[in-house]
DOGU-848814 format. One record per atom (N, C-alpha, C, CB): residue number from 1; atom name; x, y, z. Coordinates in Angstrom, 2 decimals. Each point is the difference from the previous one (the first is absolute). Glycine has a CB too. Example, Ala and Ser with C-alpha at 12.3 -4.5 7.8 and 13.67 -1.06 7.14 Angstrom:
REM residues 2
k  a  east  north  up
1  N  13.19  -5.69  7.80
1  CA  -0.89  1.19  0.00
1  C  0.90  1.20  0.00
1  CB  -1.89  -1.17  1.25
2  N  1.54  2.22  -1.97
2  CA  0.82  1.19  0.06
2  C  -0.77  1.09  0.73
2  CB  1.18  -0.63  -2.15
***
This chain:
REM residues 139
k  a  east  north  up
1  N  96.15  -78.75  150.12
1  CA  -0.59  0.80  -1.03
1  C  0.84  1.25  -0.25
1  CB  -2.27  -0.88  0.61
2  N  2.73  1.45  0.48
2  CA  0.80  1.20  -0.10
2  C  1.29  -0.25  -0.75
2  CB  -0.99  0.80  2.13
3  N  1.57  -1.97  -1.94
3  CA  1.26  -0.36  -0.65
3  C  -0.22  -0.16  -1.51
3  CB  0.78  -1.15  2.12
4  N  -1.90  0.59  -2.53
4  CA  -0.32  -0.17  -1.41
4  C  -0.18  1.37  -0.66
4  CB  -1.10  -2.23  0.49
5  N  0.42  3.13  0.18
5  CA  -0.20  1.35  -0.52
5  C  1.32  0.73  -0.15
5  CB  -2.27  0.06  1.06
6  N  3.16  -0.21  -0.06
6  CA  1.31  0.64  -0.04
6  C  0.80  -0.52  -1.19
6  CB  -0.04  0.27  2.51
7  N  0.04  -1.59  -2.73
7  CA  0.73  -0.58  -1.13
7  C  -0.57  0.51  -1.34
7  CB  0.50  -2.05  1.39
8  N  -1.78  2.15  -1.49
8  CA  -0.63  0.48  -1.23
8  C  0.41  1.44  -0.30
8  CB  -1.94  -1.55  0.40
9  N  1.98  2.38  0.64
9  CA  0.39  1.40  -0.17
9  C  1.47  0.09  -0.41
9  CB  -1.71  0.71  1.72
10  N  2.57  -1.51  -1.08
10  CA  1.43  0.02  -0.32
10  C  0.23  -0.45  -1.45
10  CB  0.56  -0.46  2.43
11  N  -1.24  -0.60  -2.84
11  CA  0.15  -0.49  -1.36
11  C  -0.49  1.05  -1.00
11  CB  -0.29  -2.37  0.82
12  N  -0.80  3.05  -0.52
12  CA  -0.53  1.05  -0.88
12  C  0.98  1.16  -0.12
12  CB  -2.32  -0.65  0.63
13  N  2.89  1.08  0.48
13  CA  0.95  1.11  -0.01
13  C  1.24  -0.38  -0.80
13  CB  -0.86  0.79  2.24
14  N  1.38  -2.02  -2.02
14  CA  1.17  -0.45  -0.75
14  C  -0.30  -0.04  -1.51
14  CB  0.74  -1.35  1.99
15  N  -1.92  0.89  -2.35
15  CA  -0.37  -0.06  -1.41
15  C  -0.02  1.40  -0.61
15  CB  -1.35  -2.08  0.43
16  N  0.81  3.05  0.28
16  CA  -0.04  1.37  -0.49
16  C  1.39  0.61  -0.10
16  CB  -2.26  0.25  1.00
17  N  3.12  -0.52  -0.03
17  CA  1.35  0.53  -0.03
17  C  0.82  -0.60  -1.14
17  CB  -0.13  0.35  2.46
18  N  -0.05  -1.62  -2.72
18  CA  0.76  -0.64  -1.07
18  C  -0.54  0.40  -1.38
18  CB  0.50  -1.91  1.54
19  N  -1.77  2.21  -1.66
19  CA  -0.59  0.39  -1.28
19  C  0.26  1.47  -0.33
19  CB  -1.76  -1.75  0.35
20  N  2.04  2.56  0.63
20  CA  0.22  1.43  -0.19
20  C  1.10  0.34  -0.99
20  CB  -0.78  0.29  2.29
21  N  1.98  -0.85  -2.16
21  CA  1.08  0.34  -0.93
21  C  -0.31  -0.39  -1.45
21  CB  1.58  -0.28  1.88
22  N  -2.38  -0.73  -2.10
22  CA  -0.33  -0.41  -1.36
22  C  -0.79  1.09  -0.72
22  CB  0.00  -2.40  0.72
23  N  -0.81  3.13  0.01
23  CA  -0.80  1.07  -0.60
23  C  0.83  1.23  -0.30
23  CB  -1.97  -0.86  1.20
24  N  3.12  1.03  -0.57
24  CA  0.80  1.20  -0.19
24  C  1.06  -0.18  -1.08
24  CB  -0.41  0.56  2.37
25  N  0.55  -1.73  -2.95
25  CA  1.05  -0.26  -0.98
25  C  -0.34  0.57  -1.37
25  CB  0.58  -2.06  1.25
26  N  0.36  1.91  -2.15
26  CA  -0.18  0.44  -1.39
26  C  -0.60  -1.14  -0.80
26  CB  1.95  1.60  0.18
27  N  -2.99  -1.29  -0.90
27  CA  -0.64  -1.01  -0.84
27  C  0.37  0.31  -1.45
27  CB  -1.92  -0.32  1.65
28  N  2.46  -0.67  -2.35
28  CA  0.39  0.16  -1.39
28  C  -0.96  -0.83  -0.85
28  CB  2.44  0.39  0.62
29  N  -3.03  0.27  -1.59
29  CA  -0.93  -0.67  -0.91
29  C  0.60  0.08  -1.40
29  CB  -2.04  0.56  1.45
30  N  2.18  -1.71  -2.09
30  CA  0.53  -0.03  -1.36
30  C  -1.16  -0.24  -0.95
30  CB  2.26  -0.86  0.79
31  N  -2.37  1.71  -1.80
31  CA  -1.04  -0.14  -1.00
31  C  0.62  -0.42  -1.33
31  CB  -1.41  1.74  1.17
32  N  0.72  -2.58  -1.87
32  CA  0.43  -0.39  -1.34
32  C  -1.16  0.22  -0.93
32  CB  1.65  -1.71  0.90
33  N  -1.37  2.29  -2.03
33  CA  -1.04  0.21  -1.00
33  C  0.11  -1.10  -1.04
33  CB  0.01  2.51  0.38
34  N  -1.10  -3.18  -0.58
34  CA  -0.04  -1.06  -1.00
34  C  -0.57  0.63  -1.27
34  CB  -0.30  -1.86  1.74
35  N  1.08  1.84  -2.82
35  CA  -0.49  0.64  -1.23
35  C  -1.21  -0.73  -0.55
35  CB  2.31  0.77  -0.50
36  N  -3.14  -0.02  -0.20
36  CA  -1.17  -0.58  -0.65
36  C  0.43  -0.64  -1.30
36  CB  -1.52  1.71  1.05
37  N  0.59  -1.82  -1.96
37  CA  0.32  -0.65  -1.27
37  C  -0.48  0.84  -1.17
37  CB  -0.15  -2.24  1.12
38  N  0.55  1.82  -2.28
38  CA  -0.42  0.63  -1.24
38  C  -1.09  -0.88  -0.59
38  CB  2.30  1.05  -0.42
39  N  -3.47  -0.47  0.19
39  CA  -1.11  -0.79  -0.55
39  C  -0.75  0.81  -1.05
39  CB  -0.20  -1.26  2.17
40  N  -0.58  0.54  -2.96
40  CA  -0.73  0.62  -1.10
40  C  -1.33  -0.71  -0.18
40  CB  2.16  0.68  -1.13
41  N  -3.19  0.09  0.80
41  CA  -1.32  -0.54  -0.31
41  C  -0.47  0.60  -1.30
41  CB  -0.54  -0.32  2.45
42  N  0.10  -0.54  -3.34
42  CA  -0.57  0.46  -1.27
42  C  -0.96  -1.07  -0.50
42  CB  2.08  1.38  -0.56
43  N  -3.16  -0.94  -0.01
43  CA  -0.96  -0.93  -0.59
43  C  0.51  -0.36  -1.39
43  CB  -1.96  0.97  1.34
44  N  2.04  -2.26  -1.66
44  CA  0.42  -0.37  -1.36
44  C  -0.95  0.62  -1.03
44  CB  1.00  -2.17  0.87
45  N  -0.44  2.61  -1.98
45  CA  -0.80  0.66  -1.03
45  C  0.27  -0.65  -1.35
45  CB  0.03  2.17  1.28
46  N  -1.00  -2.05  -2.16
46  CA  0.16  -0.48  -1.37
46  C  -0.13  1.19  -0.94
46  CB  -0.93  -2.30  0.58
47  N  1.90  2.42  -1.47
47  CA  0.01  1.11  -0.96
47  C  -0.50  -0.50  -1.35
47  CB  1.93  1.11  1.22
48  N  -2.83  -0.34  -1.81
48  CA  -0.47  -0.28  -1.37
48  C  0.97  0.68  -0.96
48  CB  -2.45  -0.18  0.74
49  N  2.57  -0.31  -1.96
49  CA  0.92  0.62  -0.96
49  C  -0.29  1.49  -0.20
49  CB  0.21  -2.22  -1.14
50  N  0.81  3.03  1.34
50  CA  -0.11  1.44  -0.19
50  C  -0.72  0.76  1.11
50  CB  0.02  -0.50  -2.38
51  N  -0.64  -0.21  3.30
51  CA  -0.75  0.66  1.09
51  C  0.97  0.53  1.06
51  CB  -1.99  -1.51  -0.42
52  N  1.58  2.57  1.06
52  CA  0.77  0.58  1.10
52  C  -0.73  -0.35  1.29
52  CB  0.90  1.92  -1.45
53  N  -0.19  -2.54  2.40
53  CA  -0.61  -0.45  1.25
53  C  0.80  0.58  1.17
53  CB  -0.85  -2.13  -1.08
54  N  0.12  2.70  2.05
54  CA  0.63  0.50  1.22
54  C  -0.16  -1.04  1.10
54  CB  -0.45  2.41  -0.66
55  N  1.57  -2.81  1.25
55  CA  -0.01  -1.05  1.02
55  C  0.46  0.61  1.34
55  CB  0.47  -1.80  -1.75
56  N  -1.32  1.72  2.80
56  CA  0.43  0.48  1.32
56  C  0.97  -0.99  0.63
56  CB  -2.19  1.22  0.29
57  N  3.28  -0.69  0.24
57  CA  1.02  -0.81  0.66
57  C  0.33  0.67  1.33
57  CB  0.96  -0.82  -2.24
58  N  -0.96  0.04  3.31
58  CA  0.39  0.53  1.32
58  C  1.33  -0.61  0.38
58  CB  -2.42  0.31  0.70
59  N  3.37  0.56  -0.34
59  CA  1.32  -0.46  0.43
59  C  0.21  0.48  1.42
59  CB  0.93  0.03  -2.38
60  N  -0.47  -0.95  3.24
60  CA  0.31  0.33  1.39
60  C  1.46  -0.36  0.25
60  CB  -2.41  -0.40  0.75
61  N  3.22  1.42  -0.47
61  CA  1.41  -0.22  0.32
61  C  0.21  0.39  1.45
61  CB  0.74  0.42  -2.40
62  N  -0.74  -1.41  3.28
62  CA  0.18  0.23  1.42
62  C  1.37  -0.42  0.49
62  CB  -2.43  -0.30  0.30
63  N  3.37  0.13  -1.24
63  CA  1.33  -0.47  0.38
63  C  0.81  1.04  0.76
63  CB  -0.04  -1.47  -1.98
64  N  -0.24  2.74  1.73
64  CA  0.71  1.07  0.70
64  C  1.44  0.19  -0.45
64  CB  -1.46  -0.47  1.90
65  N  1.85  -0.16  -2.99
65  CA  1.39  0.09  -0.45
65  C  0.21  1.07  -1.06
65  CB  0.25  -2.40  0.53
66  N  -1.32  2.79  -1.23
66  CA  0.14  0.98  -1.07
66  C  0.75  -0.55  -1.20
66  CB  -0.04  1.76  1.71
67  N  0.05  -3.07  -1.88
67  CA  0.74  -0.64  -1.09
67  C  -0.62  0.21  -1.37
67  CB  0.72  -1.69  1.64
68  N  -2.00  2.07  -1.68
68  CA  -0.68  0.08  -1.28
68  C  -0.56  -1.37  -0.37
68  CB  1.51  1.89  -0.73
69  N  -2.20  -1.96  -0.38
69  CA  -0.61  -1.25  -0.45
69  C  -0.28  0.09  -1.49
69  CB  -1.01  -0.40  2.27
70  N  0.67  -0.75  -2.87
70  CA  -0.31  -0.06  -1.42
70  C  -1.34  -0.69  -0.19
70  CB  2.45  -0.06  -0.59
71  N  -3.36  0.74  -0.12
71  CA  -1.30  -0.56  -0.34
71  C  0.08  -0.54  -1.42
71  CB  -1.22  1.61  1.55
72  N  0.85  -2.88  -1.73
72  CA  0.06  -0.62  -1.33
72  C  -1.37  -0.51  -0.40
72  CB  2.40  -0.65  0.39
73  N  -2.62  0.58  -1.69
73  CA  -1.24  -0.53  -0.56
73  C  0.36  -1.23  -0.83
73  CB  -1.12  2.30  -0.03
74  N  0.25  -3.29  0.10
74  CA  0.19  -1.21  -0.81
74  C  -1.26  -0.22  -0.82
74  CB  1.57  -1.03  1.72
75  N  -1.38  0.72  -2.98
75  CA  -1.12  -0.28  -0.90
75  C  0.44  -0.97  -1.07
75  CB  -0.98  2.26  0.44
76  N  0.00  -2.82  -1.15
76  CA  0.34  -0.97  -1.05
76  C  0.50  0.68  -1.27
76  CB  -1.72  -1.54  0.94
77  N  1.56  2.86  -1.02
77  CA  0.58  0.75  -1.12
77  C  0.52  1.34  0.53
77  CB  -1.59  -1.11  -1.67
78  N  2.21  1.88  0.82
78  CA  0.60  1.27  0.41
78  C  -1.06  0.98  0.46
78  CB  1.87  -0.37  -1.61
79  N  -1.58  1.04  2.73
79  CA  -0.91  0.97  0.59
79  C  0.73  1.33  0.09
79  CB  -1.24  -1.80  1.32
80  N  0.58  2.88  -1.75
80  CA  0.58  1.34  0.11
80  C  -0.61  0.72  1.18
80  CB  0.38  0.09  -2.48
81  N  0.48  0.62  3.23
81  CA  -0.48  0.82  1.11
81  C  -0.32  1.38  -0.56
81  CB  1.39  -1.28  1.73
82  N  -2.66  1.67  -1.63
82  CA  -0.45  1.30  -0.52
82  C  0.24  1.09  1.04
82  CB  -1.73  -1.15  -1.42
83  N  1.37  0.86  2.68
83  CA  0.21  0.99  1.07
83  C  -0.06  -0.68  1.36
83  CB  -1.00  1.82  -1.43
84  N  1.52  -1.11  2.43
84  CA  -0.02  -0.47  1.38
84  C  -0.33  1.21  0.88
84  CB  1.70  -1.88  -0.46
85  N  -2.65  1.72  1.37
85  CA  -0.25  1.03  1.01
85  C  0.15  -0.65  1.37
85  CB  -1.58  1.29  -1.54
86  N  2.03  -0.51  2.51
86  CA  0.22  -0.53  1.35
86  C  -0.52  0.99  1.03
86  CB  2.01  -1.28  -0.79
87  N  -2.68  0.75  1.81
87  CA  -0.45  0.79  1.15
87  C  0.27  -0.81  1.27
87  CB  -1.79  1.19  -1.39
88  N  1.93  -0.49  2.50
88  CA  0.13  -0.69  1.28
88  C  -1.36  -0.60  0.36
88  CB  1.88  1.56  0.77
89  N  -1.88  -2.77  -0.23
89  CA  -1.24  -0.63  0.43
89  C  -0.56  0.76  1.20
89  CB  0.79  -2.26  -0.85
90  N  -2.09  2.12  1.08
90  CA  -0.65  0.67  1.13
90  C  0.69  -0.43  1.31
90  CB  -2.22  0.08  -1.26
91  N  2.42  0.87  2.15
91  CA  0.62  -0.21  1.31
91  C  1.42  -0.53  -0.08
91  CB  -2.26  -0.42  0.89
92  N  2.95  0.67  -1.99
92  CA  1.39  -0.43  -0.14
92  C  0.89  1.21  -0.20
92  CB  -0.73  -2.19  -0.98
93  N  1.82  2.19  1.69
93  CA  1.02  1.00  -0.25
93  C  0.98  -0.67  -0.96
93  CB  -0.27  1.18  2.31
94  N  0.30  -0.73  -3.53
94  CA  0.84  -0.68  -0.98
94  C  0.91  1.00  -0.69
94  CB  -1.77  -1.74  -0.34
95  N  2.76  1.19  -0.31
95  CA  0.88  0.77  -0.88
95  C  -0.26  -0.55  -1.39
95  CB  1.79  0.43  1.81
96  N  -2.38  0.38  -2.66
96  CA  -0.36  -0.47  -1.34
96  C  1.25  -0.41  -0.78
96  CB  -2.03  1.49  0.01
97  N  1.90  -2.48  -0.88
97  CA  1.17  -0.47  -0.76
97  C  0.46  1.01  -1.04
97  CB  -0.76  -2.32  0.37
98  N  2.06  2.45  -0.50
98  CA  0.61  0.76  -1.09
98  C  0.55  -1.02  -0.98
98  CB  0.59  2.01  1.50
99  N  -0.90  -1.82  -2.77
99  CA  0.43  -0.96  -1.02
99  C  1.50  0.02  -0.22
99  CB  -2.20  0.26  -1.09
100  N  2.75  -1.46  0.88
100  CA  1.38  -0.14  -0.44
100  C  -0.12  -0.51  -1.43
100  CB  0.98  -0.47  2.37
101  N  -0.91  1.36  -3.33
101  CA  -0.15  -0.39  -1.41
101  C  -1.46  -0.14  -0.39
101  CB  2.19  -1.17  0.13
102  N  -2.41  0.97  -1.40
102  CA  -1.35  -0.16  -0.56
102  C  -0.39  -1.47  0.02
102  CB  0.32  2.04  -1.47
103  N  -1.63  -2.32  1.43
103  CA  -0.43  -1.40  -0.07
103  C  0.58  -0.66  -1.25
103  CB  -2.13  0.56  1.25
104  N  2.60  -1.79  -1.10
104  CA  0.52  -0.73  -1.15
104  C  -0.14  -1.49  0.23
104  CB  1.62  1.86  -0.50
105  N  -1.97  -2.58  -0.56
105  CA  -0.17  -1.44  0.12
105  C  -1.05  -0.33  1.06
105  CB  2.38  -0.35  -0.71
106  N  -2.03  -0.54  1.62
106  CA  -0.93  -0.39  1.06
106  C  -0.01  0.99  1.16
106  CB  0.37  -2.37  -0.64
107  N  0.62  3.25  0.70
107  CA  0.09  0.95  1.11
107  C  -0.97  1.16  -0.21
107  CB  2.41  -0.62  0.36
108  N  -3.34  0.76  0.59
108  CA  -0.99  1.08  -0.04
108  C  0.56  1.23  0.70
108  CB  -1.89  -1.67  -0.05
109  N  2.45  1.46  1.24
109  CA  0.49  1.12  0.82
109  C  1.11  -0.49  0.91
109  CB  -2.27  1.12  -0.09
110  N  3.38  -0.39  0.11
110  CA  1.07  -0.23  0.98
110  C  0.04  1.19  0.92
110  CB  1.35  -1.43  -1.61
111  N  -1.65  1.22  2.88
111  CA  0.03  1.07  0.99
111  C  1.44  0.25  0.42
111  CB  -2.33  -0.59  0.82
112  N  2.75  1.84  -0.86
112  CA  1.36  0.37  0.38
112  C  0.21  -0.22  1.50
112  CB  0.09  1.69  -1.86
113  N  1.16  -1.82  2.26
113  CA  0.32  -0.14  1.42
113  C  -0.55  1.20  0.76
113  CB  2.08  -1.32  -0.54
114  N  -2.62  1.06  1.72
114  CA  -0.55  1.06  0.84
114  C  -1.41  0.42  -0.40
114  CB  2.31  0.79  0.35
115  N  -2.91  -1.47  -1.33
115  CA  -1.37  0.32  -0.41
115  C  -0.83  -1.29  -0.03
115  CB  0.81  1.99  -1.37
116  N  -2.11  -1.83  1.23
116  CA  -0.88  -1.15  -0.09
116  C  -0.19  -0.73  1.31
116  CB  0.72  -0.23  -2.32
117  N  -0.65  0.96  3.43
117  CA  -0.16  -0.62  1.32
117  C  -1.40  0.27  0.54
117  CB  2.47  0.25  0.45
118  N  -3.01  -1.20  0.29
118  CA  -1.35  0.12  0.53
118  C  -0.97  -0.75  -0.90
118  CB  0.55  2.24  1.03
119  N  -1.84  -1.84  -0.96
119  CA  -1.02  -0.66  -0.82
119  C  -0.46  0.98  -1.08
119  CB  -0.75  -1.46  1.96
120  N  0.86  1.00  -3.22
120  CA  -0.34  0.85  -1.14
120  C  -1.03  -0.69  -0.88
120  CB  2.28  1.03  0.07
121  N  -3.17  -0.20  -0.63
121  CA  -0.95  -0.47  -1.00
121  C  0.47  0.49  -1.36
121  CB  -1.92  0.00  1.68
122  N  2.20  -0.93  -2.56
122  CA  0.41  0.34  -1.36
122  C  -1.14  -0.33  -0.95
122  CB  2.44  -0.42  0.54
123  N  -2.52  1.15  -1.62
123  CA  -0.87  -0.37  -1.12
123  C  0.92  -0.11  -1.20
123  CB  -2.10  1.17  0.96
124  N  2.23  -2.40  -1.45
124  CA  0.88  -0.28  -1.13
124  C  -0.88  -0.18  -1.23
124  CB  1.78  -1.09  1.48
125  N  -1.59  1.94  -2.47
125  CA  -0.78  -0.07  -1.24
125  C  0.83  -0.72  -1.05
125  CB  -1.25  2.15  0.56
126  N  0.66  -3.22  -1.12
126  CA  0.72  -0.88  -0.92
126  C  -0.72  -0.10  -1.34
126  CB  0.89  -1.29  1.95
127  N  -0.12  0.91  -2.99
127  CA  -0.56  -0.26  -1.33
127  C  0.77  -1.17  -0.59
127  CB  -0.69  2.46  -0.34
128  N  -0.01  -3.29  -0.43
128  CA  0.63  -1.13  -0.66
128  C  -0.52  -0.10  -1.43
128  CB  0.25  -1.21  2.21
129  N  0.56  0.64  -3.09
129  CA  -0.42  -0.16  -1.40
129  C  -0.81  -1.27  -0.21
129  CB  2.03  1.26  -0.71
130  N  -2.02  -2.14  1.71
130  CA  -0.79  -1.23  -0.10
130  C  -0.63  -0.30  1.37
130  CB  1.51  -0.90  -1.85
131  N  -2.49  0.02  1.85
131  CA  -0.67  -0.35  1.26
131  C  1.02  -0.68  0.91
131  CB  -2.26  -0.25  -1.16
132  N  2.35  0.73  2.39
132  CA  0.94  -0.57  0.96
132  C  -0.48  0.21  1.43
132  CB  1.87  0.40  -1.62
133  N  -1.65  -1.39  2.44
133  CA  -0.25  0.12  1.43
133  C  1.28  0.50  0.65
133  CB  -1.74  -1.87  -0.02
134  N  1.60  2.81  0.95
134  CA  1.20  0.56  0.66
134  C  -0.09  -0.20  1.50
134  CB  0.25  1.69  -1.83
135  N  0.92  -1.80  2.42
135  CA  0.13  -0.06  1.47
135  C  1.23  0.81  0.37
135  CB  -1.12  -2.31  0.15
136  N  1.17  2.69  1.11
136  CA  1.10  0.85  0.48
136  C  0.79  -0.72  1.09
136  CB  -1.33  2.06  -0.56
137  N  2.57  -1.64  0.73
137  CA  0.84  -0.47  1.10
137  C  0.90  1.15  0.44
137  CB  -0.05  -2.41  -0.86
138  N  0.49  2.38  2.10
138  CA  0.89  1.04  0.52
138  C  1.17  -0.68  0.71
138  CB  -1.94  1.65  0.25
139  N  3.11  -1.06  -0.43
139  CA  1.19  -0.53  0.69
139  C  0.95  1.14  0.31
139  CB  -0.23  -2.21  -1.17
***
């Protein structure tokens, strides 16, 4: 019995001695950041001829690149952009978009480089000369 106890103690001491240097070494941890994505949410809207409609649009740019983005509108007839307002979404640290040029054609808003990052709530006010359904896309 004594011999078994002695062997157990020796094995335990050896295990502790061999594990000791591992705890004293340098540990290197490499981190990689995976960029998020660019996404957009908007409820499809229908414009009556001559009517002005405000459409809420949420844009989330989690790419972290500061590349900017372009918001476009699609409709069955020509749509005019009357106004655009932007605010940071609740609990979001965002950089509001700065326009690159005025809205034209299908382009509603082009966010300049270094702007339009984070989660933003836009209100896009539109007008059309004829009845048209509109939808939005971002790229």
